[in-house]
C-alpha positions in Angstrom: 15.3 -37.7 23.8 16.6 -37.8 20.3 13.1 -37.8 18.8 12.2 -34.6 20.8 15.3 -32.6 19.7 15.3 -33.6 16.0 12.0 -31.8 15.1 13.2 -28.7 16.9 16.3 -28.4 14.8 14.9 -29.8 11.5 11.1 -29.8 11.2 10.4 -26.6 13.0 13.1 -24.9 11.0 11.4 -26.0 7.8 8.0 -24.9 9.0 9.5 -21.5 10.1 10.9 -21.0 6.6 7.5 -21.8 4.9 5.8 -19.4 7.3 8.3 -16.6 6.7 7.7 -16.8 3.0 3.9 -16.5 3.4 4.2 -13.5 5.8 4.5 -11.0 2.9 1.2 -12.2 1.5 -0.8 -11.9 4.8 -1.6 -8.2 4.6 -3.3 -8.5 1.3 -5.1 -11.7 2.4 -6.5 -9.8 5.4 -7.8 -7.0 3.2 -9.4 -9.6 0.8 -11.1 -11.2 3.8 -12.5 -7.9 5.0 -14.0 -6.9 1.7 -14.8 -10.1 -0.2 -14.9 -13.1 2.2 -15.6 -12.0 5.7 -16.3 -15.6 6.9 -12.9 -16.9 5.6 -9.4 -16.6 6.8 -7.4 -17.8 9.9 -4.9 -15.2 11.1 -2.9 -14.4 14.2 -3.3 -17.8 15.8 -6.9 -17.2 16.8 -8.4 -20.2 18.7 -11.3 -22.1 17.3 -15.0 -21.9 18.2 -14.9 -18.2 18.6 -17.3 -16.2 16.4 -15.8 -13.3 14.4 -18.0 -10.3 13.8 -18.4 -9.0 10.3 -17.5 -5.4 9.9 -20.7 -4.0 8.4 -19.2 -0.5 8.5 -16.9 -1.7 5.8 -19.3 -4.0 4.0 -22.1 -1.6 3.1 -22.7 -3.2 -0.3 -22.9 -7.0 -0.5 -22.8 -7.2 -4.3 -19.0 -8.1 -4.5 -19.7 -11.1 -2.1 -22.6 -12.1 -4.3 -20.3 -12.0 -7.4 -17.9 -14.3 -5.6 -20.8 -16.7 -4.9 -21.9 -16.7 -8.5 -18.4 -17.6 -9.6 -18.2 -20.4 -7.1 -21.6 -21.8 -8.1 -20.6 -21.4 -11.8 -17.3 -23.3 -11.3 -19.0 -25.9 -9.3 -21.8 -26.6 -11.8 -19.6 -26.1 -14.9 -16.5 -27.9 -13.8 -17.3 -30.5 -11.1 -21.0 -30.8 -11.0 -22.3 -33.4 -8.5 -25.4 -34.0 -10.6 -23.8 -35.0 -13.9 -20.7 -36.7 -15.1 -17.7 -34.4 -15.4 -14.9 -36.9 -16.3 -14.4 -40.0 -18.3 -11.6 -42.6 -18.2 -10.0 -44.3 -21.1 -6.8 -46.1 -22.0 -3.9 -44.4 -23.8 -3.9 -45.0 -26.7 -7.6 -45.3 -27.1 -7.3 -48.3 -29.4 -6.5 -50.4 -26.3 -10.1 -50.0 -25.2 -11.0 -52.7 -27.7 -9.0 -55.3 -25.8 -11.0 -58.0 -24.0 -12.7 -56.6 -20.8 -11.0 -53.1 -21.1 -14.1 -51.1 -21.8 -16.2 -52.7 -18.9 -13.3 -52.4 -16.4 -12.7 -48.7 -17.2 -16.4 -47.9 -16.9 -16.6 -49.7 -13.5 -13.6 -47.7 -12.2 -15.3 -44.5 -13.3 -18.5 -45.5 -11.6 -16.7 -46.4 -8.3 -14.9 -43.0 -8.3 -18.1 -41.1 -8.9 -19.9 -43.0 -6.1 -17.1 -42.3 -3.7 -17.0 -38.6 -4.6 -20.8 -38.4 -4.1 -20.9 -40.1 -0.6 -17.8 -38.4 0.8 -17.4 -34.6 1.5 -15.6 -33.9 -1.8 -18.2 -31.7 -3.3 -18.9 -29.6 -0.2 -15.2 -29.0 0.1 -14.9 -28.1 -3.5 -17.4 -25.3 -3.1 -15.3 -23.6 -0.4 -12.2 -24.3 -2.5 -13.6 -22.3 -5.4 -14.4 -19.4 -3.1 -10.9 -19.4 -1.7 -9.2 -19.6 -5.0 -11.4 -16.9 -6.6 -10.8 -14.4 -3.8 -7.3 -15.2 -2.6 -5.8 -16.9 -5.7 -4.8 -19.9 -3.7 -6.8 -22.8 -2.2 -5.9 -26.2 -0.6 -7.3 -29.2 1.1 -6.0 -32.5 2.3 -7.3 -35.8 0.8 -6.9 -38.9 3.0 -8.5 -42.3 3.2 -11.6 -43.0 5.3 -12.6 -46.4 6.6 -16.3 -45.8 6.1 -16.5 -43.8 2.9 -13.2 -44.5 1.2 -11.9 -41.0 1.1 -12.3 -37.8 3.1 -11.2 -34.2 2.6 -10.0 -31.8 5.2 -10.5 -28.2 4.0 -8.2 -25.3 4.9 -8.7 -21.6 4.8 -6.2 -18.9 3.8 -3.7 -18.0 6.6 -4.1 -21.4 8.2 -1.4 -23.0 6.0 1.7 -22.3 4.1 3.1 -23.8 0.9 6.4 -24.5 -0.9 7.3 -25.5 -4.4 9.9 -27.6 -6.1 12.2 -26.5 -8.9 9.5 -26.9 -11.5 7.0 -24.7 -9.6 4.8 -27.6 -8.3 3.6 -27.4 -4.8 5.3 -30.2 -2.8 5.6 -28.7 0.7 2.8 -28.0 3.2 2.6 -26.7 6.7 -0.2 -25.6 8.9 -1.2 -24.5 12.4 -4.3 -25.7 14.1 -5.7 -26.3 17.6 -6.7 -29.4 19.5 -8.0 -29.9 23.0 -6.1 -32.1 25.4 -8.8 -34.7 25.1 -8.6 -34.6 21.3 -4.8 -35.0 21.4 -5.1 -38.0 23.6 -7.6 -39.6 21.2 -5.7 -38.8 18.1 -2.0 -39.3 19.1 -2.3 -41.7 22.1 -1.6 -41.0 25.7 2.0 -42.2 25.4 2.9 -39.4 22.9 1.5 -36.5 24.9 3.8 -34.0 26.6 3.7 -34.2 30.4 1.7 -31.0 30.8 -1.0 -32.2 28.4 -1.1 -35.6 30.1 -1.7 -34.0 33.5 -4.5 -31.9 32.1 -6.2 -35.1 30.9 -5.7 -36.7 34.3 -7.1 -33.7 36.1 -10.3 -33.5 33.9 -9.1 -30.4 32.2 -9.2 -31.9 28.7 -11.0 -29.0 27.0 -8.0 -26.6 27.1 -6.7 -25.7 23.6 -3.1 -26.5 22.4 -1.5 -25.4 19.1 -0.4 -28.2 16.8 1.9 -27.9 13.8 1.5 -30.3 10.8 4.2 -30.5 8.2 4.4 -32.5 5.0 7.7 -32.3 3.0 9.6 -34.5 0.5 11.5 -37.3 2.2 15.2 -37.3 1.3 15.4 -41.0 2.5 12.6 -42.2 0.2 13.1 -45.7 -1.2 10.5 -47.3 -3.4 11.8 -50.8 -2.5 10.8 -50.3 1.1 7.2 -50.0 2.3 7.6 -48.5 5.8 6.7 -44.8 6.4 10.3 -43.8 7.0 11.1 -44.4 3.3 7.9 -43.1 1.7 8.2 -40.2 -0.8 6.7 -37.7 1.7 7.2 -37.3 5.4 4.4 -36.2 7.7 5.0 -35.0 11.2 2.8 -33.5 14.0 4.5 -31.3 16.5 3.7 -29.1 19.5 4.7 -25.5 19.1 7.8 -26.1 21.3 9.0 -28.9 19.1 7.7 -32.1 20.8 7.1 -34.8 18.2 3.6 -36.2 18.5 3.5 -38.4 15.4 5.7 -39.2 12.4 4.4 -41.0 9.3 4.5 -40.7 5.5 2.6 -40.5 2.3 3.1 -42.4 -1.0 2.0 -39.3 -3.0 1.6 -35.7 -2.0 -1.8 -35.7 -0.2 -2.5 -31.9 -0.4 -4.5 -30.7 -3.4 -3.2 -27.1 -3.7 -4.1 -24.9 -6.7 -3.4 -21.3 -7.8 -5.6 -19.2 -10.0 -2.6 -17.7 -11.7 1.1 -17.2 -10.7 3.3 -14.3 -11.6 6.3 -16.6 -12.0 7.2 -20.2 -11.3 8.9 -19.4 -8.0 5.7 -18.2 -6.4 4.1 -20.6 -4.0 0.8 -18.6 -3.9 -1.4 -17.3 -6.6 -3.4 -14.2 -7.4 -7.1 -14.4 -8.3 -9.9 -12.1 -9.4 -10.1 -10.7 -5.9 -6.6 -9.2 -6.2 -7.6 -7.4 -9.5 -10.8 -5.9 -8.3 -9.9 -5.1 -4.7 -9.6 -1.4 -5.5 -13.0 -1.4 -7.2 -14.5 -3.1 -4.2 -13.1 -0.4 -1.9 -14.3 2.3 -4.2 -17.8 0.7 -4.3 -18.0 0.7 -0.5 -16.8 4.3 -0.3 -19.4 5.4 -2.9 -22.2 3.6 -0.9 -21.1 5.4 2.2 -21.1 8.7 0.4 -24.6 8.0 -0.9 -25.9 7.1 2.6 -24.4 10.2 4.1 -26.0 12.3 1.3 -29.4 10.7 1.9 -29.0 11.2 5.6 -28.2 14.9 5.2 -31.1 15.5 2.8 -33.6 13.8 5.1 -32.1 14.9 8.4 -29.9 18.0 7.7 -27.7 19.7 10.3 -29.8 22.4 12.1 -29.2 26.0 13.2 -30.9 26.8 16.6 -31.6 30.3 17.8 -30.4 31.4 21.2 -34.1 32.2 22.2 -35.1 28.5 22.0 -36.2 27.3 25.4 -34.9 23.8 26.4 -34.0 21.0 24.0 -34.9 21.0 20.3 -37.5 18.4 19.5 -36.9 17.1 16.0 -39.4 14.2 16.2 -42.6 14.3 14.0 -45.1 16.5 15.7 -42.6 17.7 18.3 -42.8 21.1 19.9 -39.9 23.5 20.5 -40.7 26.6 22.5 -39.3 29.9 21.3 -39.4 33.5 22.7 -38.4 35.5 19.6 -40.6 37.1 17.0 -38.4 37.6 13.9 -36.0 34.8 13.0 -37.0 31.2 12.8 -36.1 29.3 16.0 -34.8 26.2 14.2 -33.8 25.9 10.5 -31.4 23.8 8.4 -27.8 25.0 8.4 -27.6 24.3 4.6 -29.6 22.5 2.1 -28.4 19.2 0.6 -29.7 18.1 -2.8 -27.7 15.1 -3.9 -27.8 13.9 -7.5 -28.8 10.4 -6.5 -29.5 9.3 -10.0 -25.9 10.0 -11.2 -24.5 8.6 -8.1 -26.5 5.4 -8.4 -25.4 5.1 -12.1 -21.7 5.3 -11.0 -22.3 2.7 -8.4 -23.9 0.4 -10.9 -21.0 0.9 -13.3 -18.5 -0.2 -10.6 -20.7 -3.2 -9.7 -20.7 -4.3 -13.3 -16.9 -4.1 -13.4 -16.6 -6.2 -10.3 -19.0 -8.8 -11.7 -17.0 -8.9 -14.9 -13.8 -9.6 -12.9 -15.5 -12.5 -11.2 -17.0 -13.8 -14.5 -20.5 -13.4 -13.1 -21.7 -12.1 -16.5 -20.4 -15.4 -18.0 -22.3 -17.6 -15.7 -25.5 -15.5 -15.5 -25.7 -14.4 -19.1 -28.4 -16.9 -20.2 -30.8 -15.4 -17.5 -29.6 -11.8 -17.6 -29.7 -11.3 -21.4 -32.5 -11.5 -23.9 -32.0 -14.2 -26.5 -35.6 -14.3 -27.8 -34.5 -13.4 -31.4 -31.7 -16.0 -31.5 -31.8 -19.7 -32.5 -30.8 -22.4 -30.1 -27.5 -22.9 -32.0 -26.7 -19.2 -31.7 -27.3 -19.2 -28.0 -25.1 -22.2 -27.6 -22.4 -20.6 -29.7 -22.4 -17.4 -27.7 -22.4 -19.4 -24.4 -19.3 -21.3 -25.6 -17.5 -18.2 -26.7 -18.0 -16.6 -23.3 -16.8 -19.6 -21.4 -13.6 -19.8 -23.5 -12.3 -16.7 -21.6 -11.8 -19.0 -18.7 -9.5 -21.3 -20.7 -6.1 -20.4 -19.2 -7.5 -20.7 -15.6 -9.2 -24.0 -16.3 -6.0 -25.4 -17.7 -4.2 -24.6 -14.5 -7.1 -26.1 -12.4 -7.0 -29.2 -14.5 -3.3 -29.6 -13.7 -3.4 -28.6 -10.0 -6.9 -29.6 -8.9 -8.7 -32.2 -11.1 -5.8 -34.4 -12.1 -4.3 -34.7 -8.6 -7.8 -35.2 -7.1 -8.6 -38.2 -9.4 -5.1 -39.7 -9.1 -5.1 -39.4 -5.4 -8.6 -40.8 -5.0 -7.8 -43.7 -7.3 -4.6 -44.6 -5.4 -6.4 -44.5 -2.0 -9.2 -46.7 -3.2 -6.8 -49.1 -4.9 -4.8 -49.6 -1.8 -7.9 -50.2 0.3 -9.0 -52.9 -2.2 -12.1 -51.0 -3.2 -11.4 -51.2 -7.0 -11.8 -54.3 -9.1 -8.6 -55.8 -10.5 -7.7 -55.0 -14.1 -8.2 -57.7 -16.8 -4.9 -59.4 -17.7 -5.1 -57.9 -21.2 -4.6 -54.3 -19.9 -2.8 -54.8 -16.6 -0.1 -52.3 -16.2 -1.3 -50.0 -19.0 -1.7 -46.2 -18.6 -5.2 -44.8 -18.0 -6.1 -41.3 -19.2 -8.7 -38.9 -17.9 -10.9 -36.9 -20.2 -13.0 -34.1 -18.8 -16.6 -33.8 -20.1 -18.0 -31.0 -17.8 -20.0 -28.2 -19.3 -17.0 -25.8 -19.4 -14.7 -28.5 -20.8 -17.3 -29.2 -23.6 -17.5 -25.4 -24.3 -13.7 -25.4 -24.9 -14.0 -28.4 -27.2 -17.0 -27.0 -29.1 -14.7 -25.1 -31.6 -13.2 -28.4 -32.6 -16.7 -29.9 -33.2 -17.7 -27.0 -35.4 -14.5 -27.6 -37.5 -15.2 -31.3 -37.7 -18.8 -30.8 -38.9 -17.6 -28.2 -41.4 -15.0 -30.5 -42.8 -17.5 -33.4 -43.2 -19.9 -31.1 -45.0 -17.1 -30.0 -47.3 -16.2 -33.6 -48.1 -19.9 -34.3 -48.8 -20.1 -31.4 -51.2 -17.1 -32.6 -53.1 -18.6 -36.1 -53.3 -21.4 -34.7 -55.4 -18.8 -34.3 -58.2 -16.5 -37.2 -57.3 -17.9 -39.9 -54.9 -14.5 -41.4 -54.6 -13.3 -38.7 -52.2 -15.4 -40.2 -49.5 -13.0 -43.2 -49.5 -10.5 -40.9 -47.7 -12.9 -40.0 -44.8 -12.9 -42.2 -41.7 -16.4 -41.7 -40.6 -16.0 -44.1 -37.6 -13.2 -42.0 -36.3 -15.2 -38.8 -37.0 -18.0 -40.2 -34.9 -15.7 -41.0 -32.0 -14.2 -37.5 -32.1 -17.5 -35.8 -32.3 -19.1 -37.8 -29.4 -16.0 -37.3 -27.3 -16.3 -33.5 -27.9 -20.0 -33.6 -26.9 -19.1 -35.5 -23.7 -20.8 -38.8 -24.5 -19.3 -41.6 -22.5 -17.0 -43.8 -24.7 -18.5 -46.9 -23.0 -21.7 -46.3 -25.0 -19.9 -47.1 -28.3 -19.7 -50.6 -29.5 -16.2 -52.1 -29.8 -14.5 -52.6 -33.2 -15.0 -56.4 -33.1 -18.7 -56.1 -32.3 -19.2 -53.4 -34.9 -17.5 -55.5 -37.6 -19.7 -58.5 -36.7 -22.9 -56.4 -37.2 -21.6 -55.0 -40.5 -20.6 -58.5 -41.7 -24.1 -59.8 -40.9 -25.6 -56.9 -42.8 -23.5 -57.5 -45.8 -24.3 -61.2 -45.8 -28.0 -60.4 -45.6 -27.7 -57.9 -48.5 -25.8 -60.5 -50.6 -28.5 -63.2 -49.9 -31.2 -60.7 -50.8 -29.5 -59.8 -54.0 -28.9 -63.4 -54.9 -32.5 -64.2 -54.2 -33.6 -61.4 -56.5 -31.4 -62.6 -59.3 -32.7 -66.2 -59.3 -35.3 -66.9 -62.0 -38.9 -67.4 -60.8 -40.2 -70.8 -62.0 -43.8 -69.6 -61.7 -43.3 -67.1 -64.5 
């Protein structure tokens, strides 16, 4: 009896507080759904497996939805591309990579993570994640272990969940509502945990009836690292019925929800604001302008008519139709007024609003190589312009790095490690810190400014060496090579270690010394 009353007084109260804080955001989320993401959103406790009609009286122009898709595709290919490497692992500091077995072990860990990401549903979930965060400003998914594929993501849509933050503004509380059938509840929780009414439904073969479930993940005040049971893990996880019956209680060793915000107004906000918030007014204006254009076209091709009282019967407005008329002076049927819309000016205004919306969603950034003419530019100039445009995403990408990419890799690493799917670390580096470096297309564009400065500095040193060759003694070309390749996204594992490099150079110096000694010896044949 105690287990059933505790959630009602504690867990349900915590969930109600999270839900109450999200209520003020719901009205805007619904508008964003209607105008920018009609297939997203979960509001008003709607049961699953019920199709929702798209209001095409509102969505007359699909260009804003296309701009969202362009941003999603651009973020997917530029930040977390499934077809190319987008992160590297190294030790901190990097000199530790020269320890025995370090480079090979780090490379194997990276390969295992990439394989798991590829065979799980991570990338399919990330595409929806980018759509949610670009429209609503907030996106989240749950990352858990999977017996077959190592990890598995459970995506969420806006309105389905609610978030809370700690004193530093980090998301550390999560609650959601979802539905399960009686049969699914029996399979997931076990028959012994079911409420009596649900158990009777299963016994009476009524297992397809839907029931609302509440899932809550919050920091555990009783956490104790010295104890391994779920009651002392850092985060508590509970499943409840809507009347407070406890279905399952467990825990997590780290926060399992990957929740990110596009931007936040202040650290106390649990939810973010994205491009969709900024251009919602433009999107509404675009739909209104399209409606005005359609009405003008309709009136110009099918204007309102004036009908004389002498007309017999109904007016036939079909092509070739006949309308009988007894009069001899006035026309029987004529337009009430003439509509001559300036469609060219109206279309130009519509196109201007479209371009504004596309700019808000950075569609011009991701489509610029195909939308602009670079025939008179060199490849270096094209690359430089590409990099400059991508830099406008810098602040957003830094937040995504902290709230999406870092937690994703950390959580996946920990799950695989606990399942025994990662090789043990060599004794020389056991217990050392591992660092993540991002080498995606967008990350490289951000680093490209540093590469240009590096090349310029080396060229300057070379120009000074023409007058005084000793200045090159101050330049560490090995370090410059490492920094440049790191900026270009070349895997550190492709570089030889310091010891191997020194052996090659030593052998070369010995060969040069032998050749010089051989050349200096007198030739007895002469």
